[in-house]
N, C-alpha and C positions, 0 to 999 in steps of 0.2 A: 621482830621477835626471833629469838634464837631457837633452833631445833637441834639439840645435841644428841650424841650417842647415849649420854647418861639419861636423857629423857626417854629414849626408846627402851633402854635397859630397865628403867623403873616401870614403864608401862607393861613390858613383857613379864617382869617378875611379879606384878600384881596378879596376873592370870596363871603364870607358871612359876610358882614360888620356889620350886626345887632347882631352877636353873641358876647357875652362878654367873656372875658378871662376865668373866672371861669367855664362857660359852656363848652368851648372847652376842658379845662383840665379835666373836669368831663367826657366828652365823650372819651377822650384818656384813662383814667383810667378804663372806662367801657369795652372797646374793647381789651385792652392790654392783660389781662389774657387769653382771648379766642385765640388771635393770638399766644401767647406763648404755650398754650396747643396744638394747631394744629401743631405747629412746633415740638412737642414731646420732648421738652427740659427737661432733668433731672438735674436740677441744685441744688437740695437740697434733703437730705434724713433724715429720722427719724427712729430710731430703736425702736421696741416694745419688751420688755422682757415679756415672756409669763408665765402664772400661770395655772397649770392644772385645768381644769373644769371652767375656767373663759373665758367668751365669748366676753366681751367688755372692751376696754381700752381707757383711756383719751388720747387725742392727745395734746401735749404741743405746737407744732409749728402751726402758722397760715397756713391753707391749702386751696388752691384754687381748687384743684383737683389732685388726684393721677394719675400719668402716669403709675405706675406699683407698685404692692405689691408682695413681694417675701418672701416665707417661706424658711428659711435656716436651714437645719438640722445639718450641721457640717462645718468644715473649708474646706472640699473637694469641689472644684469648681462645680462639677456635682451634688452635694448633695443638691439641691434646687428646689423649685417649684414656678412658677409664679401663684399666686392665681387669681381666676376669680372674677370680680366685680358682685355684685348683690345688691338687696335692700330687705327690710323687706317684702314688698308686694309679691315679687316674691318668696321668701322663704316660705311664708304662703301658696301660691298656689301650687308650685312645690314640696315642702317638708313639707306636713302637719305634725303638731306636732314636728317641727324641734327644738323647744326650749326644748323639753324633751328627745331628742335623746341622745344616748351615745356619749361620747367624742371620739376624734380621731385626725388624722392629718388634719389641716384646708385645705379646697379646695376653699372656697369662702370668700370674704370680703365685708363689707358694711360700710357705714358711717351714723351716726345719730347725731342729735343735742341733746346732753344730757342736763340735768338741769344745770350742772356745766361747760358746754362747749362741743365742738365736741368730738366724740368718733369713734373709729373703732371697728367693730365686726367681728368675724370669725365663720364660720360654716364648719364642726363641731367645737365645742369648743376644744381647744388644750388638748391633753391628757398628755403633758409633761410640766414641769416647766423649764424655762431657768436656766441652771447651767453651769458654765464654759464658758459662752458666747453663748451656743446653747441649744435648738433651739431658733431662733430669727426671727422676721419679720422685714424686711426693707421696708419702704414706700418711693418711689421716687415721689417727688411732686414739683410743681412750687411754689416758694416763690417770689411773685411779690409785691415789695413795692409800695405804693401809690406815684404817681408823683405830683409835683406842678409846677408852671410856671417857676421856676428856675432850675428844674431838667435837667440833661443831659441824653438823651436816648441812644446815641451812641458816643463814643469818641475813635478815632483810634490814 
């Protein structure tokens, strides 16, 4: 059985008859990413090739929020570390002068809105460059397309 946006719109408009279709669809698109994030779904990944002494990297995929960011040292399953989320303000307070510190294996990640689009940053800056596929960072994130009144939400 299909569960569509039109079904939701119809149900909502039965109770709230003054709501127009575009408003209901807008509300659905507004809450859907939060619902998916809370379910901790990892439906898409993006790999980031590293360059020694480079702390920030452009993100090519649209990201609603990372569910996990993993630093992978080698092909060995146990040779990886889940990075901790942070932000620039916290780094400035907890790690003064963090921008001028030595490079090393990243422990933290943050997101910023760069002039050319979103970026991910690492602290400390990586001390190795990706060669032969490693080290690499994999970002697990939600890729949630915008729905319209004709979209199918669920179809078994």
